[in-house]
Structures are given as structure tokens and as C-alpha cells.
TORRO-960241 format. One record per residue (C-alpha): residue number from 1; residue in three letters; x, y, z. Coordinates in Angstrom, 2 decimals. Layout:
residues N
{rec NUM,"ALA",{X,Y,Z}}
...
end
This chain:
residues 261
{rec 1,"UNK",{0.00,0.00,0.00}}
{rec 2,"UNK",{2.88,2.41,0.86}}
{rec 3,"UNK",{4.61,1.61,-2.44}}
{rec 4,"UNK",{1.45,2.35,-4.38}}
{rec 5,"UNK",{1.01,5.70,-2.62}}
{rec 6,"UNK",{4.62,6.73,-3.46}}
{rec 7,"UNK",{4.15,5.72,-7.05}}
{rec 8,"UNK",{0.99,7.78,-7.36}}
{rec 9,"UNK",{2.68,10.92,-5.89}}
{rec 10,"UNK",{5.64,10.63,-8.27}}
{rec 11,"UNK",{3.34,10.33,-11.22}}
{rec 12,"UNK",{1.33,13.41,-10.15}}
{rec 13,"UNK",{4.55,15.56,-9.70}}
{rec 14,"UNK",{5.87,14.52,-13.09}}
{rec 15,"UNK",{2.60,15.48,-14.78}}
{rec 16,"UNK",{2.56,18.85,-13.01}}
{rec 17,"UNK",{6.07,19.71,-14.31}}
{rec 18,"UNK",{4.84,19.19,-17.82}}
{rec 19,"UNK",{2.55,22.23,-17.46}}
{rec 20,"UNK",{5.30,24.62,-16.07}}
{rec 21,"UNK",{6.64,27.22,-18.57}}
{rec 22,"UNK",{10.34,26.73,-19.48}}
{rec 23,"UNK",{12.85,28.98,-17.72}}
{rec 24,"UNK",{14.01,32.11,-19.63}}
{rec 25,"UNK",{17.05,32.83,-17.43}}
{rec 26,"UNK",{20.06,34.05,-19.49}}
{rec 27,"UNK",{23.54,33.07,-18.36}}
{rec 28,"UNK",{25.63,35.84,-16.77}}
{rec 29,"UNK",{28.37,35.39,-19.38}}
{rec 30,"UNK",{25.91,36.12,-22.17}}
{rec 31,"UNK",{24.75,39.29,-20.35}}
{rec 32,"UNK",{28.32,40.55,-20.00}}
{rec 33,"UNK",{29.00,39.94,-23.70}}
{rec 34,"UNK",{25.82,41.79,-24.65}}
{rec 35,"UNK",{26.76,44.80,-22.51}}
{rec 36,"UNK",{30.31,45.03,-23.95}}
{rec 37,"UNK",{30.63,47.68,-26.71}}
{rec 38,"UNK",{31.35,46.45,-30.18}}
{rec 39,"UNK",{34.57,47.49,-31.96}}
{rec 40,"UNK",{32.51,49.85,-34.11}}
{rec 41,"UNK",{31.18,51.58,-30.96}}
{rec 42,"UNK",{34.60,51.74,-29.28}}
{rec 43,"UNK",{36.35,53.50,-32.20}}
{rec 44,"UNK",{35.64,57.26,-32.15}}
{rec 45,"UNK",{34.33,58.77,-35.28}}
{rec 46,"UNK",{37.24,60.06,-37.34}}
{rec 47,"UNK",{36.90,63.02,-39.63}}
{rec 48,"UNK",{37.11,62.02,-43.23}}
{rec 49,"UNK",{40.37,63.18,-44.78}}
{rec 50,"UNK",{39.92,65.53,-47.71}}
{rec 51,"UNK",{40.62,63.91,-51.02}}
{rec 52,"UNK",{43.12,65.98,-52.97}}
{rec 53,"UNK",{42.43,66.18,-56.67}}
{rec 54,"UNK",{45.13,64.56,-58.79}}
{rec 55,"UNK",{47.68,66.84,-60.41}}
{rec 56,"UNK",{46.49,67.60,-63.93}}
{rec 57,"UNK",{48.83,66.26,-66.58}}
{rec 58,"UNK",{50.90,68.71,-68.57}}
{rec 59,"UNK",{49.23,69.70,-71.84}}
{rec 60,"UNK",{50.35,67.69,-74.82}}
{rec 61,"UNK",{50.48,70.75,-77.08}}
{rec 62,"UNK",{52.73,73.76,-76.55}}
{rec 63,"UNK",{51.03,76.65,-74.76}}
{rec 64,"UNK",{52.99,79.21,-76.78}}
{rec 65,"UNK",{52.61,77.39,-80.11}}
{rec 66,"UNK",{49.37,75.36,-79.98}}
{rec 67,"UNK",{50.04,73.79,-83.38}}
{rec 68,"UNK",{53.23,72.11,-82.08}}
{rec 69,"UNK",{53.69,69.41,-79.49}}
{rec 70,"UNK",{55.10,70.40,-76.12}}
{rec 71,"UNK",{58.76,69.36,-75.70}}
{rec 72,"UNK",{59.04,66.57,-73.14}}
{rec 73,"UNK",{61.60,68.43,-70.98}}
{rec 74,"UNK",{59.40,71.51,-70.67}}
{rec 75,"UNK",{56.93,70.28,-68.06}}
{rec 76,"UNK",{55.85,73.74,-66.83}}
{rec 77,"UNK",{57.64,73.52,-63.48}}
{rec 78,"UNK",{59.90,76.52,-64.21}}
{rec 79,"UNK",{58.58,80.07,-64.10}}
{rec 80,"UNK",{57.74,81.33,-67.57}}
{rec 81,"UNK",{57.76,77.86,-69.12}}
{rec 82,"UNK",{55.12,77.92,-71.86}}
{rec 83,"UNK",{56.53,75.06,-73.91}}
{rec 84,"UNK",{58.48,77.25,-76.35}}
{rec 85,"UNK",{61.42,75.32,-77.81}}
{rec 86,"UNK",{60.72,75.01,-81.53}}
{rec 87,"UNK",{64.32,74.01,-82.35}}
{rec 88,"UNK",{64.45,71.36,-79.60}}
{rec 89,"UNK",{67.50,72.60,-77.69}}
{rec 90,"UNK",{66.40,71.19,-74.31}}
{rec 91,"UNK",{66.37,67.44,-74.73}}
{rec 92,"UNK",{66.56,66.61,-71.01}}
{rec 93,"UNK",{66.07,68.20,-67.60}}
{rec 94,"UNK",{69.83,68.75,-67.33}}
{rec 95,"UNK",{69.84,70.65,-70.62}}
{rec 96,"UNK",{66.83,72.65,-69.50}}
{rec 97,"UNK",{68.52,73.73,-66.26}}
{rec 98,"UNK",{71.64,74.84,-68.15}}
{rec 99,"UNK",{69.63,76.88,-70.62}}
{rec 100,"UNK",{67.54,78.45,-67.85}}
{rec 101,"UNK",{70.72,79.41,-65.99}}
{rec 102,"UNK",{72.03,81.13,-69.13}}
{rec 103,"UNK",{68.67,82.78,-69.78}}
{rec 104,"UNK",{68.46,84.27,-66.29}}
{rec 105,"UNK",{72.00,85.66,-66.55}}
{rec 106,"UNK",{71.36,87.25,-69.94}}
{rec 107,"UNK",{68.00,88.56,-68.73}}
{rec 108,"UNK",{69.58,90.33,-65.76}}
{rec 109,"UNK",{72.34,91.84,-67.90}}
{rec 110,"UNK",{69.75,92.96,-70.45}}
{rec 111,"UNK",{67.64,94.67,-67.78}}
{rec 112,"UNK",{70.71,96.59,-66.61}}
{rec 113,"UNK",{71.63,97.47,-70.20}}
{rec 114,"UNK",{68.10,98.49,-71.18}}
{rec 115,"UNK",{68.15,101.01,-68.33}}
{rec 116,"UNK",{71.78,102.06,-68.68}}
{rec 117,"UNK",{71.69,102.65,-72.44}}
{rec 118,"UNK",{69.17,105.54,-72.49}}
{rec 119,"UNK",{70.44,106.90,-69.16}}
{rec 120,"UNK",{73.93,107.22,-70.61}}
{rec 121,"UNK",{72.56,109.06,-73.65}}
{rec 122,"UNK",{70.60,111.44,-71.43}}
{rec 123,"UNK",{73.24,112.32,-68.85}}
{rec 124,"UNK",{76.68,111.41,-70.22}}
{rec 125,"UNK",{77.44,114.81,-71.74}}
{rec 126,"UNK",{76.37,116.72,-68.64}}
{rec 127,"UNK",{78.40,114.48,-66.30}}
{rec 128,"UNK",{81.46,114.59,-68.59}}
{rec 129,"UNK",{81.34,118.38,-68.87}}
{rec 130,"UNK",{81.00,118.70,-65.10}}
{rec 131,"UNK",{84.03,116.47,-64.49}}
{rec 132,"UNK",{86.03,117.89,-67.37}}
{rec 133,"UNK",{86.05,114.61,-69.30}}
{rec 134,"UNK",{85.37,113.72,-72.90}}
{rec 135,"UNK",{81.81,112.44,-73.50}}
{rec 136,"UNK",{81.55,108.88,-74.74}}
{rec 137,"UNK",{78.28,109.39,-76.66}}
{rec 138,"UNK",{78.71,110.74,-80.17}}
{rec 139,"UNK",{77.29,113.90,-81.70}}
{rec 140,"UNK",{73.99,112.10,-82.41}}
{rec 141,"UNK",{73.65,111.05,-78.76}}
{rec 142,"UNK",{74.32,107.41,-79.62}}
{rec 143,"UNK",{75.84,105.23,-76.90}}
{rec 144,"UNK",{79.03,103.29,-77.71}}
{rec 145,"UNK",{78.33,99.76,-78.96}}
{rec 146,"UNK",{79.62,97.16,-81.35}}
{rec 147,"UNK",{77.37,98.50,-84.12}}
{rec 148,"UNK",{77.73,102.21,-83.27}}
{rec 149,"UNK",{81.45,102.11,-82.59}}
{rec 150,"UNK",{83.05,104.32,-79.96}}
{rec 151,"UNK",{84.11,101.51,-77.63}}
{rec 152,"UNK",{87.67,102.77,-77.87}}
{rec 153,"UNK",{86.64,105.76,-75.75}}
{rec 154,"UNK",{86.08,103.48,-72.77}}
{rec 155,"UNK",{89.06,103.08,-70.42}}
{rec 156,"UNK",{90.63,99.60,-70.31}}
{rec 157,"UNK",{90.43,99.82,-66.53}}
{rec 158,"UNK",{86.65,99.74,-66.82}}
{rec 159,"UNK",{86.74,96.58,-68.93}}
{rec 160,"UNK",{89.15,94.87,-66.54}}
{rec 161,"UNK",{86.95,95.75,-63.56}}
{rec 162,"UNK",{83.87,94.43,-65.38}}
{rec 163,"UNK",{85.58,91.14,-66.23}}
{rec 164,"UNK",{86.86,90.68,-62.69}}
{rec 165,"UNK",{83.44,91.35,-61.20}}
{rec 166,"UNK",{81.70,89.03,-63.69}}
{rec 167,"UNK",{84.24,86.27,-62.99}}
{rec 168,"UNK",{83.70,86.57,-59.24}}
{rec 169,"UNK",{79.92,86.36,-59.61}}
{rec 170,"UNK",{80.25,83.38,-61.96}}
{rec 171,"UNK",{82.48,81.45,-59.56}}
{rec 172,"UNK",{80.11,82.15,-56.68}}
{rec 173,"UNK",{77.14,81.05,-58.79}}
{rec 174,"UNK",{78.85,77.81,-59.78}}
{rec 175,"UNK",{79.53,77.08,-56.14}}
{rec 176,"UNK",{75.88,77.57,-55.23}}
{rec 177,"UNK",{74.80,75.44,-58.17}}
{rec 178,"UNK",{76.83,72.51,-56.87}}
{rec 179,"UNK",{75.57,69.97,-54.35}}
{rec 180,"UNK",{76.34,72.42,-51.54}}
{rec 181,"UNK",{72.86,73.92,-52.00}}
{rec 182,"UNK",{70.37,71.14,-52.76}}
{rec 183,"UNK",{67.44,73.59,-53.09}}
{rec 184,"UNK",{69.26,75.69,-55.68}}
{rec 185,"UNK",{67.23,77.04,-58.59}}
{rec 186,"UNK",{68.79,78.55,-61.73}}
{rec 187,"UNK",{69.94,82.10,-61.04}}
{rec 188,"UNK",{69.65,81.84,-57.25}}
{rec 189,"UNK",{72.65,83.74,-55.87}}
{rec 190,"UNK",{71.13,84.30,-52.44}}
{rec 191,"UNK",{71.36,88.07,-53.01}}
{rec 192,"UNK",{68.45,89.85,-51.32}}
{rec 193,"UNK",{69.84,92.68,-49.15}}
{rec 194,"UNK",{66.45,94.40,-48.81}}
{rec 195,"UNK",{64.57,91.19,-47.99}}
{rec 196,"UNK",{61.93,91.69,-50.67}}
{rec 197,"UNK",{61.94,88.09,-51.88}}
{rec 198,"UNK",{58.77,86.40,-50.52}}
{rec 199,"UNK",{58.88,83.49,-48.10}}
{rec 200,"UNK",{55.80,81.71,-49.49}}
{rec 201,"UNK",{55.96,79.41,-52.48}}
{rec 202,"UNK",{53.24,81.38,-54.26}}
{rec 203,"UNK",{55.13,84.64,-53.77}}
{rec 204,"UNK",{58.40,83.11,-54.94}}
{rec 205,"UNK",{56.76,81.84,-58.12}}
{rec 206,"UNK",{55.32,85.30,-58.78}}
{rec 207,"UNK",{58.71,87.00,-58.37}}
{rec 208,"UNK",{60.47,84.44,-60.54}}
{rec 209,"UNK",{57.85,84.85,-63.26}}
{rec 210,"UNK",{58.06,88.65,-63.11}}
{rec 211,"UNK",{61.85,88.56,-63.36}}
{rec 212,"UNK",{62.00,86.23,-66.35}}
{rec 213,"UNK",{59.25,88.13,-68.19}}
{rec 214,"UNK",{60.93,91.51,-67.66}}
{rec 215,"UNK",{64.28,89.98,-68.58}}
{rec 216,"UNK",{62.99,88.58,-71.85}}
{rec 217,"UNK",{61.45,91.93,-72.71}}
{rec 218,"UNK",{64.74,93.67,-71.87}}
{rec 219,"UNK",{66.68,91.34,-74.17}}
{rec 220,"UNK",{64.36,92.29,-77.03}}
{rec 221,"UNK",{64.57,95.99,-76.11}}
{rec 222,"UNK",{68.36,96.20,-75.98}}
{rec 223,"UNK",{68.60,94.43,-79.33}}
{rec 224,"UNK",{66.10,96.89,-80.77}}
{rec 225,"UNK",{68.11,99.83,-79.37}}
{rec 226,"UNK",{71.26,98.66,-81.14}}
{rec 227,"UNK",{69.66,98.09,-84.55}}
{rec 228,"UNK",{67.49,101.20,-84.33}}
{rec 229,"UNK",{70.53,103.41,-83.82}}
{rec 230,"UNK",{72.43,101.58,-86.55}}
{rec 231,"UNK",{69.66,102.22,-89.07}}
{rec 232,"UNK",{68.56,105.73,-88.08}}
{rec 233,"UNK",{71.96,107.02,-86.90}}
{rec 234,"UNK",{70.09,108.77,-84.07}}
{rec 235,"UNK",{70.07,107.95,-80.35}}
{rec 236,"UNK",{66.95,106.22,-79.04}}
{rec 237,"UNK",{66.33,109.08,-76.60}}
{rec 238,"UNK",{66.04,111.45,-79.56}}
{rec 239,"UNK",{64.24,109.01,-81.87}}
{rec 240,"UNK",{61.51,108.21,-79.32}}
{rec 241,"UNK",{61.75,111.00,-76.71}}
{rec 242,"UNK",{58.28,110.33,-75.31}}
{rec 243,"UNK",{59.66,107.26,-73.55}}
{rec 244,"UNK",{62.72,108.92,-72.02}}
{rec 245,"UNK",{62.19,112.67,-71.55}}
{rec 246,"UNK",{59.70,114.82,-69.62}}
{rec 247,"UNK",{56.53,115.58,-71.55}}
{rec 248,"UNK",{57.11,119.36,-71.48}}
{rec 249,"UNK",{60.62,118.92,-72.91}}
{rec 250,"UNK",{59.29,116.70,-75.68}}
{rec 251,"UNK",{56.61,119.23,-76.68}}
{rec 252,"UNK",{59.20,122.00,-76.74}}
{rec 253,"UNK",{61.56,119.94,-78.91}}
{rec 254,"UNK",{58.74,119.06,-81.29}}
{rec 255,"UNK",{57.71,122.72,-81.53}}
{rec 256,"UNK",{61.29,123.83,-82.27}}
{rec 257,"UNK",{61.75,121.12,-84.91}}
{rec 258,"UNK",{58.54,121.97,-86.76}}
{rec 259,"UNK",{56.41,119.00,-85.71}}
{rec 260,"UNK",{54.01,121.36,-83.92}}
{rec 261,"UNK",{53.00,124.56,-85.71}}
end
């Protein structure tokens, strides 16, 4: 009888458990993993880096002569480089640097000459008379030159001084152009006593472009001076006085010569 009662109670308990809802308890380890931040949440939001546009390729045609292809060595990196090399002198970057060095030197000499030529024709006679010397300009106010003649009036001491000065500058320039100055650019002598050369790259490019443009114009001008005086046999200050003399003086000279009635 006792065995039967125990059997009945066990059967009843087992049947009752069948109607109990299953446990929904979540393990502690699972809770800790759920609370932990994901790698995406841990990493702070980083500002997107700006995407720089790619450097545009150099034009295939020459900027100065659109009907011709741009020489390969003229990539536009130098100030004033517009792809003008119709005879193909610069076949490599080394050639280009040599030609630019020569161009800058001639440009600077031409700028000095383009200013000194008319100044000498304007003031040489007055200075010579004041110092009791013989003027070097001729009766037509033409400055001494290879085409005009008159170079024999210049003292040999002057020529020796010019050669010595030019040689010193050349030696110093060659030293700077060597590996001693890795950032050397053609024509950079480090001469800036007034500190006007800009410190920014944009300003440097502007100054370099202005210098080479004015230098090229001066080379054309000084050549024109020489041939103009050869052909007309008159000094440039008298041939085109509007560019070199005060306006009142020009009007007076024109009136005296019959241009103005």
C-alpha cells in the first residue's frame, strides 16, 4: 500500500512539471557579452580626410605654339615655361637647367643694359662736362656699342673691372649650383639685401615669373636699341623721346623742330 502511494505521488509531480513554462534565465556570461561595446562603438568617429584632386597632366600641345607638341623636358615647373622650344634645344632636364641658368644671366644683364643705355645718352654729356672729361656718346647722342662704334673711348680699366666682377659672380654662382645647396634654382645667388623676396611658395613663383618676363622683354629691347641706332643714326632718346624725356621737354623739342605749328 505504501509503495502504491509513493508511485501515485511521483506520477502526479511529473505530470505537473509538464505544465510549467520553461525557464528564460540568461547566463551571466551572455549578459556581460551583450553589454560590452562592439569594436565599431569603441572606435571614435574620425573626420574624413579631404581627397586631394590629382595633379592635372601637362598639356600635350605647346602653350605658346598650340600647333606644335610640347617638348618633353618643358613640363611647366619653371617660371615662364610655356613650352616654347621650336628648335628642340632642351632634350633633357639637365639641358633645360643649363639653358635656364644662361637665360636668367642674360635677362639680368639685359635689364641693366636696357636702363643704362638711355640713361647714358641722357646724362653722359652733362656728367662729362661737369668732371672735365670727354663724353663717350657721339654727336647724335648714340651710346658706344659694337654696331655704333666708340668703344675705344672706354678706359681699359673699366673693362678689366667688369671682367673681374663678372668672374667673381660666376664662380660664386657655380659654387651655389653645386651639391652644396640642394634647393638651388637657376639664377639663385642668395642676393636679397632688402629682404623683398617672398617666403611663401606662391610669392616666390610670382617673383620668378616677373623677373623672367621683364628679362625677356629687356633682351628684345636692348637688341632693338642697337639696330634702331644703326639704321637711323640717331640715339633712341632722340628718336623716341616720349619714352625717355619729360613731356614738357618733348613738346618743346617738337615745336622747335617743326612738328608742332
